[in-house]
C-alpha positions, 0 to 999 in steps of 0.5 A, spaced: 304 278 146 299 273 149 293 275 146 293 283 149 296 289 147 294 294 152 294 295 159 288 297 163 289 300 170 284 300 175 283 306 179 284 313 180 290 315 185 297 317 185 299 309 185 295 308 179 298 313 175 305 311 177 304 304 175 301 306 169 307 311 167 312 305 169 308 300 165 308 304 159 315 304 158 315 297 156 316 297 148 310 291 147 305 295 150 301 299 145 296 303 150 295 304 157 288 306 159 285 308 166 279 306 169 277 311 171 283 315 172 284 322 174 286 329 171 293 327 170 292 320 166 292 321 159 287 316 157 281 315 161 275 311 161 269 313 165 268 306 168 268 306 176 273 301 179 267 297 182 264 296 175 267 289 175 262 286 169 263 293 165 271 293 166 271 285 164 267 287 158 272 293 156 278 289 157 276 283 153 274 288 147 280 292 147 285 286 148 287 289 155 292 286 161 289 289 167 292 291 173 288 293 179 290 298 184 285 299 190 283 294 195 275 295 194 275 292 187 279 286 190 275 285 196 269 285 191 272 279 187 274 283 181 280 278 179 275 272 180 270 275 175 276 276 170 278 269 171 272 266 170 272 269 163 279 267 162 282 275 162 289 276 164 289 280 170 294 282 176 292 282 183 289 277 188 282 273 188 277 275 193 279 270 198 286 272 198 284 279 199 282 277 206 289 278 208 287 285 208 280 286 208 279 282 215 284 284 220 282 278 224 283 273 219 290 277 218 292 276 225 290 269 226 293 267 220 300 270 222 299 267 229 298 260 225 304 261 221 309 264 226 310 270 222 312 275 228 306 280 230 304 283 236 299 280 241 292 282 240 285 280 242 278 281 238 272 284 240 265 286 238 262 288 245 264 295 247 264 293 255 268 287 254 273 291 250 274 297 255 274 292 261 280 289 257 284 295 256 283 297 263 286 291 265 292 291 261 299 294 263 301 296 256 299 301 251 294 299 246 293 300 238 285 299 236 284 297 229 277 296 225 277 289 223 275 291 215 277 296 210 277 303 212 282 307 207 288 306 211 284 310 216 282 305 221 288 305 226 288 308 232 295 308 236 293 310 243 298 313 248 293 312 254 287 308 256 282 314 255 285 315 248 284 307 247 277 307 250 275 313 245 277 309 239 273 303 241 267 308 242 268 311 235 269 304 232 264 300 236 259 305 238 259 310 233 261 306 227 265 311 224 267 306 218 260 302 218 260 295 218 268 295 217 268 296 225 263 291 227 269 288 230 275 291 232 282 288 234 286 291 240 293 289 240 300 291 244 303 297 241 310 296 239 315 301 240 320 302 234 321 305 227 316 303 221 318 301 214 314 298 208 316 292 204 312 290 198 313 283 194 311 281 187 307 274 188 305 269 183 302 264 188 308 260 189 314 265 188 315 272 190 320 278 188 321 283 194 322 290 192 326 295 195 325 298 202 320 304 203 318 309 209 311 312 208 308 318 213 301 316 215 299 322 220 297 328 217 302 333 220 309 334 221 312 330 227 307 324 226 302 329 229 294 329 227 289 323 225 291 318 220 291 319 213 292 314 206 299 317 206 302 324 206 309 322 203 314 317 202 321 315 200 326 310 198 330 306 200 331 307 207 339 307 208 338 304 215 335 298 212 341 293 210 341 287 205 341 282 211 335 285 214 331 285 207 333 278 207 331 276 214 324 280 212 324 275 206 325 269 209 321 270 216 315 274 213 314 273 206 316 266 205 311 263 210 306 268 208 306 266 201 306 258 203 301 259 208 296 262 203 297 256 199 296 252 205 289 256 206 287 254 199 288 262 197 294 262 193 296 270 193 298 273 186 299 280 186 303 286 190 303 283 197 305 289 202 307 288 209 307 294 214 313 293 218 316 296 225 323 294 227 322 293 235 327 298 238 329 293 244 330 287 239 332 290 233 327 285 230 321 286 225 314 285 226 308 285 222 303 291 223 299 289 217 298 286 211 295 289 205 293 286 198 295 291 193 301 296 192 302 301 197 300 309 196 304 313 196 310 308 197 309 306 189 311 313 187 318 313 189 319 305 188 317 306 180 321 312 180 327 308 182 326 301 179 331 300 173 328 293 171 321 293 167 316 292 171 311 289 166 316 283 165 315 281 172 307 282 172 307 278 166 312 273 169 307 273 176 301 272 171 304 265 168 307 263 175 314 264 173 317 269 178 322 264 180 325 264 173 326 272 174 333 276 176 332 280 182 329 287 181 335 292 179 334 299 182 337 306 180 343 307 186 339 313 188 334 316 193 327 318 191 322 322 195 314 323 194 311 329 198 303 328 197 299 335 197 292 335 199 286 339 200 286 343 206 282 339 212 284 332 209 283 327 212 276 330 214 272 335 211 275 339 205 273 343 199 274 341 191 274 344 185 280 349 185 284 351 179 291 348 180 296 353 179 304 352 178 304 346 174 309 346 169 308 342 162 316 340 162 319 336 167 326 333 167 327 326 168 328 327 176 321 329 177 314 327 176 308 329 178 303 323 179 296 325 180 290 323 184 285 328 186 285 332 180 280 332 174 279 337 168 273 341 168 268 343 163 274 348 160 279 343 160 282 346 166 286 342 172 282 342 178 282 339 185 277 333 186 279 329 192 283 329 199 290 327 196 291 331 190 298 331 187 304 326 189 311 330 187 316 325 186 323 326 185 330 323 184 337 325 187 344 322 188 343 323 196 337 323 200 338 330 201 338 332 194 331 328 193 328 332 199 330 339 196 328 337 189 321 335 191 320 341 196 322 346 191 317 344 186 311 343 192 312 350 194 311 352 186 304 349 186 298 352 190 290 352 189 285 357 192 287 361 197 292 357 200 288 351 200 293 346 199 297 342 205 303 338 206 308 335 211 314 339 211 318 333 214 318 327 209 325 324 209 328 327 215 327 321 219 333 318 216 336 324 214 337 327 221 339 320 223 333 319 228 332 312 226 
């Protein structure tokens, strides 16, 4: 080992639970510790992800390699802080995190380096933004410039919907300073997917295809959320298409960030759309971290040792690694949320129906859970559980996941979930 024997996972969601679960399978790792974890993670410490100095002190004293899950500590400069003390950490610097934390930077970056994305304009003035929307002859997508927990995107189907979104962001400031500036971009019609790469600043290793579900309700209805479910792989995405995405999107992105003086080391997430009439991928957004809930099915399917790739990235040696190996199976993740999410919801309900013994084809990754004073598992957030399954076919994985979902409840049916995760590919709608 290289001066560490434990892994510190920063964050408390399903993504962090899945990363820790996968990393714990490395034979050289003594312990996986979560800051601050949740009711399903075994070893938690009461340090919030934003307490960078306290986390660095803990990592140093406990010989930890640190992996950062959420975007907020990354945008605050947790990686820079750890690097200042020569502590091993996987994630992008504050400067590199701009690819997510500023939509304006991201769109300008893509335009500069020839990465396919939709046409756009940036506005700070409500009147000018509305005037622009009234003049264009296409449907618009309105985005908050800054971080908004995955909820700052409004896909409009009419001018009035677009103007309502502009009002929410620029006038009502629903995301605070994150909506001081907005992006108005041309809506692309097509099917979305997520591609994620492990990056070391110069090289990258691309992971398998995944699709997430952002809207709260079935048939992509309701408000945007942090993610209601996902599945991997997407059977319609071919190896040739993945190679195209690697060459036309990830390669120029990694080279471009180097040129900008902000080498990208960490998980780089590309939210893509395959344009219907051209069949070509366009970037909807870049995220500077692993997706949630994309992480959960990817970790279930990953045959290779994740920590070996993260170590290689830390030492800028990904070019010496073989492509990641995957189980020739499908994985489906259904996110169970508190009723009312992503708006107002209640917490503190006892969770019923969870087994203490699952077979290897099923995992429950926790997010908004905690143990109360009586050591009972209760709800503690909007997204509560990610029920994640493996199956030989997509249909088998879907059935296995939902069979478990229907066993779990809290309160007086205070749980909610989408009932159509994975069906897009299953029904051949793509």
